[in-house]
N, C-alpha and C positions, 0 to 999 in steps of 0.2 A: 524562423519563428518557432518559439517553444510550443510544445504540444502536451497533450494529456494521453496517457496510455492506460488501458484497463485490462486486467487479467482476472478471470473468475468463471463462475458457472454460466451456463447458457442464458439463464434469466437475467442475471446481472449484466452480462455483455449486451444482451438485447436491449435492456433498459437504457444503458449508456449510449448505444448506437442510435436509439430513438431520440435521445437528448442531443445528438449531434457529434458525439465522440467517434472519430473515424478509426482510431487505433484501439480496437477492443477485441480481445482474443479469448477464446474458451480455453480454460485450463484442462488439458487432457492428461498430462503426466508431468512429473517433475523435470525430466530432461528438456522437454519442449518449453516449459515455463522458464527454466534457467536460460535457455537460448534466447527467448524473447527479452528477458531482463538484461542480459549481457548486450544484446543488440541495441537496446534502448540507451545504453551508456555511450554508444558510439554516435548516436543521433542527438538532436536537441529536445529530448523528452524532459519536461520540467517536473511533471507530476506523474507518478506511477500509482494508480489505484489498484489494489489487489485484495481479493477476498481473503478472510482469515484462513479458511481451509486451504486455499491455494498457497498462501504464504507459509503455512505450516509444512507443506510438502517441500519447500525450498528455503526453510528457516535459516540454514547456515549462510546462504547467499544474502538473504534479506538482512540478517543481523550484521554481516560483514559490511554491507553497503551503508547501513545506518551508522556504523561506528567509524567511518572514514573521517578523519580530521580535515577541516577546511574545505570540504567538498559538499555542496548542498544540493546538487542535481543528480538524479531526480529526487524530489521529496517523495517518500514512500508512505502511502496512507493505506492502512488495513481497514477494511469494512466487513461487517457481517454479510453473509449471503442470505438467501431466502429461508434458510433453516434457523437463522438467528445467530446471536453472538455465541462464541465458544465458552463464555463464562470465565475467561481469564481476566486479570487486572487490565483496566483501561490503559491501552498503550500510550495514549496521549498524556495521561496523568503520570505514567511511569517516566516518559521522556522529560516532562517538565520537572519532575522531582530530581532526575539525574542532572539536568542542566542547572537548575536553580539551587539544588542542594537541600531542599526541604519541601514538604507538602504544601501545595498552594490550594486554598479553598476559597471559593467565591460564595458570597452571600446573596440571597435573593432580595430584591427590593420589594417592599410591601407598601 
């Protein structure tokens, strides 16, 4: 059965554990986080949720996994930690623009 894995600061990990995510690990250093991510590739992890700060420490690995052609697992989702977003461009918007080839804007219903 596919699972969800979370890597981030202690508050993020605690929140996800309270929400029922069993595989939640505190980001201590880049080497350990890389090891966790590589291990997730060998198992049936469908979604990897990682805080932006943790992802920045292992950016080359995260970007390499995202750029793999034809392989969709795990889906890597970067989220802000308790300190808030890092202020960079919305990664989801960037991925959509790369896939679709143009900016996609949604209008609010009034």
